N, C-alpha and C positions, 0 to 999 in steps of 0.2 A: 394179379394185375400185370406184372412184368411179362408173364407168359402170353397174356392177351395182347399186350402192346407189340410184342415180338411177332406174334402170329399175324396181327393185322397190318403190320408195317414191313417186316423183314423176312417173312416166310416164303416169299416168291419174288425176290428182288429182280431177277433177270426178266421174268415174264411180265412183271408189273411195269418195268421201265420201257420195254419194247411196246407193250400195249398202249402205254401212255403216249408214246411218240405217234403211234398210228391215230389215236384219238385226237391229239393236237392238230394233226394235219387235216383231219376231217372236220374239226371244229371251225376252222377259219372261214370257209365258204358259208357254213351254216350261220355263224355269228354275223357275218356281213349281210346275208340275205334277211335275217330277222331284223337287223337294224334298218334296212331299207323298208321292210314292212311297217315298222313302227314310225318311220318318217324321221329318223335321226341319223347322224353321222355314223359310218361304219365302225369307228373306233369306240363308240358307246357300247356296241354289242361285243366287240373284242375285249375291251376292258372288263366288261361284265363277266365274260366267260373266263378270263384269267383270274379275276378276284374270287368269283364264286367257286371255281374248281379248287383253287389253293386253300381257301378257307374251309370249304366243306370236307376236304380231306382230313382235317383235324377235328372238326366239331360235328360231322355228320354221323348218322347212326347206321349207315349201310356201306361197309367197305366195298370198294370196287365199282360203286355207282358213280356216274358222271353227271354233274350239275353245271349248268351254264345258261346263257341266254337262249330262250326257246320261242318257237313260233306261237304256241298257245298264249304265252304271256304278251308277246309282241302285238298280237291282234287286239288285245284289250287296251293297249296304250295309245292306239291310233287317234282316238278323239281327243285325249288329253294333250298329246303333243301338238295336234293341229290347232286346238283352241288356246292353249296356254304356253306351249313351248317346252324345250328340253329341261329347263331348270325346275319346272313343276313336276316333270317326270322323275327327276332325281329325288325330289322331296317325297314324292309318292313311293319311290323305291324304298327309302328309309322307313317310312310309315308301314309299308308292306312287311318289312322285316320285323318291326315291333309287334305287329298284329300276329305274325306267325310265331314269334317267341311266346306270346301270351297263349296262343292255341297249344303250343307245345307244353307249357307249364300246366295247362288245363287238361293235358293228356287227350287231345282231340283224336289221336290216332286210334282210339278205341272204336271210333265210328267205322273203321275198316271192316269190322266183323259184320256190319250190316250190308256190305256189298256182296250180292250173290255171285256164285261162280259163273252164271250165264252172263252177267254184266262184265265180269273180268275177262271172259273170253271175247266178248264183243269189243271191249276196250282195246285189247291186244290186237285184234284183227283190224279195227278201225285205224289204229296207229300204223300198222304195217301198210295199209292202203294209202294213208296220208303221206307216209314217207316215200312211197313209190310215186304218188301223184306229184309230189314236190320236185321230183327229178325230171319229170316229163318235159317241162319247158327247156331243160338244159341239154336234151339230146334229140328230141323229135323235130324233124325238119331243119336241122342245122346244117349238116354236111355228111357226106358218105364216110369221111374219115372219123367223124364223131361216133358213128355206129361201130366202126372197126375197133376203135379204142375202148368203147364200152364192152364189146364182145371179148376182146383180149383180156380186159380187166377181170371179167367174170370167169374167164378160163383160168387165169392165174389164181384167183382167190378160191376156186373150187378144186383145181387139179393139183397145184403145188403142195398143199398140206398132206396129200397122200404120199408124197415122196420126201418132203423136207419140211420139218416143223420148227427148226431152230429159230427162224425169224418169221414173224407173222406175215402171212401171204398178202394182206392189204398193204403193208409197208413195202414189200417187194414190188408190188404193182405200182405204187406211187413213185418210188425212186426210179425204177427201170423205165417206165413209160414216160416219165417227165424228161429223163435224159434223152430218150428216143425222140420225143416230140420236139425238143429244143434243137437236136442235131439235124433232123430232117425238115425242120421249119414247117411243121404240119399246120394246116389251116384249122385250128381248134380254138375254142373259147377257153380262156384261162381264169384263174382265181382273180387276177388283176382286173378282169372285165367287169367284175361285180361291184367294185368300188375302190377308192384310193385308200391305201394303208399308210398311216403315219408311224415312222420308226421312233416312238417315244414311250416312256413308261407313264402309267397313270399317276396323277398327283392328288394329294388330299386337298379338298376345298369344301366349303359350305354352299349348298344350293342357294342361288341368289333369288330368294322369294321372301315376301313379308312374313314375319312370324306372328300371325294373327289368326282369328277364327275364320276369316274369309278364306284364307289359304287352306285351312283344315277342311272347310266345307267343300272346296273344289277337289282336293286330292283324296279325301276319305273314301268316297264311293269306289274310286278306281283302286285304291290300296286294298280295300276289303275284298274286292273281286279278284285282284291279283294274288292276295294271300290265300284265298280259298282254292283258286285254280292251281296255284303253285303247289300247295300242300297235297291236293288231290292227285295231281300228276306225279308228284314225288313219292307219295306213299304207295300208289299203285305200281309205279316203276320199281320201288323197293321190293314189293311183293313178287313181281316178275323175276327180279334178279335173285331173290331168295330161292325161287323155284329152280332157276337155271343153275345155281351153285349148290343147292341142297343145304343152305345155311340159313340162319335166322338173323334178323336185323332189329335194331332198337328204333321202333317207329316214332316214339315221342322225342327221342334224342334227335332223330332226323328232322322232325318238325322244328325243334328249337334251333338246330344247326342251319336249316334253310333260312330262318329268321335272322340269325347272326350274320350269315353270308350276305343277305340282301341289305341289311343295315350298313355294313362296311362298304359294300359295292356302291351304294348311293353316294357315299362321301368321296369316292374315287372316280366319279364320272361314268358309272356303269348303270345299265337298265336292270330291272328286276328279272330274276331267272329262277329256274327250278331244275329238277332232275330231267335228263334227256334219255328217252327210251332207246333211240337209235344209237347214240354214242355209247350208252351203257352196254348195249348188245355187242357193238364193235369191240369194246374193252374186254368183255367176257370171252368173246370168240377169239380174240387175239391173245388170250392167256392172262389177262389182268384179273386179279382177285382181291388185292389188298388196297389199303389207303394210299400206298406209294404210287399206284397207277394213276389215281386221280390227281395227286400232287404233281406228278411228272407231266400229265396232260396240261395242267395249268401253266407250269413253269416253261415247258417246251413251247407252248403256244406263244408266250411272250418272247422267248428266244428266237422263234421263227420270225416274228414281226420285226424285232429290233436288229438282230444279227443277219438273218437270212431273208430279209424282206424282199430283196431283188429276185431271189430264187423262188420264193413262195408264190409270188404273183404269176410265175410262169407254169405252175402246176396245172395240167390240163383238166378242165372240168369233167370231161367224159370219164376220167379215171375215178374221180370222187363219186360221180354218178353211179358208176359200176359197183363201187363199194357199198353205196347206200341201197342199191337194188338188192345186193346180197343181204343187207341188213333187213330189208322189208320181207324178203323171202324167208329168212330165218326167224323173223318175228311172228309172221302169220302162223296161226294155229291150224295146221292142215287137217287135224282130226275133227275140226269143226263140222265138216261135211258129214261125217259119221254121227257126230253129236246131234245135228239137226234131225237125223232119222230116228235116233234112239232116245233122245231126251223127251221128257213131257212137252207137249205142244206149247204150253205157256212159257217154259224155259227157252225153247228154241225161238219163239217169237220175241222174247226179251233180248236174246243175244243178237238176233238180226236187227231189231229196232235200235239197239245201242250202236251197232255198226253204221246203219243208215243215217242216224241222227248226227253222229260225230262226223262222218264224211260230208254230209250236207252242210253242216254249220261250221265245220273246221274248229269246233269248240268241244274239247274233251269233257269239260265239266258239264255242259248241257246234256251230252249223250249219256254220261254216267248217271247223272241225277235223274234223267228221264227213265233210264233202265231200272234204277232202284225203285222209283215210284211205280212203274209198271209191275215189277216183281211184288211190291207190297200190295198192289191192287189185286193181283192174281192170288196172292196168299190169302188176303182177306176174303175173297170170293170162295176160295177153297175151304176155309175153316169156318165160314159163317153159316154152314148148314146145320140147322137145329131141327130136331124131331120131337113132336109132342103127340103122345098116344093116349087115347081115352079108354078107360075100363069102367064098366058099371058093376058095382058090387052091391051086396044086399043092403048095407047101411049107408053107402056113400058112392060118390063118383070120384075116381082117381085119374088125374092127369100126370103122366110120367114124362119128364123133360130130359132129352139127351142132346148133348152138344153145347158149345160155348154160347153164352148169352151176352152179347155186346151190341154196339151201335149197328153193326151190319146184319145182325140176325133178329132184331127186335120186331120187325114188321111181320116176319113169318111166325114168330112166337105169338104175337097178339092175334093173328088171323087163325090160329090153330084151336081156339076155344069156342064152345057153343054158348052164345050169350042169350039164348032163348030159354035156358034152364031156369026153373023157379023153385024156391022152397026146398032146396036140396043141401046135403052136406057135401062139400067139395074139398078134396085134398089135392094139392099140387106138389108133387114129389120132385125135388131138385137133387136127388142123390146122385144122378149121373150127369151133372152139369156144373159149370163154373160161371159165376157172375163176375164180369170183368170191369164194368164201368157204370157210370150214372145212367146211361141210356138203358142198360139192363134193369137197373133198379126201377127206373121210371116206367118201363114196360110192365114189370110185375105190379106196380101200383095201379096202372091203368087197367090191367086184366082183373085185378081183385075188386076194384071200384065198380067196374061194369057188372061183374058177377054178383056182387053184394047188393047192387041196386035192385036186383030181382029177389031180394029176401033170401039169398043163399048164405049158408054159413061156410066161409072159406078159410082154410088153414094151409100153411105151407110147411114142408118138412124136408129133411135130408140135406140141409144147407151145410157145406163145409165151413170151417172157421173163418176163412177169408171172405166167403160170400156173405155169411151172417154178419160179420163186422161191417161190411159195406152197406148192407140193408139197414142195420141198426143206426148207422150214421146218416143215411140219405133217404130212407123210405118215408112216405107221407105220414106214417103213424107216429113219427118223431116230431111232426109239425103240430104244435098246439092249436093252430087255426084250422087244421084239417077237419072236415065234417065227417069223413068216412074212415074210421079206424081199421087197421089191419090186424087180424088175429094171428 
């Protein structure tokens, strides 16, 4: 236990602290922007990012992953804030955390194994595209100097690490170019242009809402949606960070940790949040690996607001845009183009569909759920092929069934028999099949009843124990009111 704590907290102190500082600087404009999207004061997003990052550093299941206020969650909050105000949002944030903790206790992370690789690739690529698209309004059509600063930032973050790695390149870019912009009085948009920053710590208070069923009726649908989207994005991001670092994470602990963080955040005036793929990638690429990097990101974020607030508002947006463009380039899975050519057509289609749906809706959960459903449909279509062959032998007619018999294959199964046969002995051999559900049992009943209606003697054989148990429990011959027994 001590070794685990030491490894997660103190095995990479210098790298974690420097990476956390970079992440904190990148968090400020993101938190302000997401607050504006949700329709709340910028401090709601900043307080959320501070609280969630600090708390998740201790209770999360994925060291080195950054959680804070996010765009996906902010989009879901818009109607609630517009119709009922920020107090109901804070109450919904607390309930969101409670629901996530329940999901964590129920070990909901197990559902991650049902997300196919094609959907994961689509999810990652869609995130990369969304990260890039979010930067476009901050540098397209602004000024020539904006393009210059974005280009210089990209030059620094890609070239400097080849010669100097002691300090993360994004941090060098932020500090150097901020100093340059201030000294030359460059015509650039700054962090301060996004919204006003109050130099004060968050304080504990209870959301000012009635504690009754009507309040629960209002906030529950939003809280449930926030809980699901938050966990989905957090667990998928954890998987991505697992792959980037070559380490494993505790997904159920992460689910519980996200819940704890959101509950506490709601009591300190913050909006609900979850893991952030962009900031997590920045953290990893800047050398962050342990819980200390997440803690430093949260603490330094508040330090920047309270102590260095006057300087923070002067950070040029083009510099942060350049860093986020680097993140989008690094996040995108460039092997996807080869994957489209080599993967089965169904998998390639699922990957592309996931990307298009996420980008079109700006809703990660919709795209991922659609991708999983498409994958399931393609899988069902692939495995629902059943073959029934007929052999005429001296004493009887034998039908041999091959393939799984379930709801998707019953129509072909039923259509494979000759119902004109009369006064024959018929054997249906299920030695090469598996009966999976009630639809399969119903199909067998239907076939036997139709064959027996022509005075045929019908028997079945070759059932494995599971299939026999299902038939014994559900077949029509167990129904005392049935007029046609099955032999």
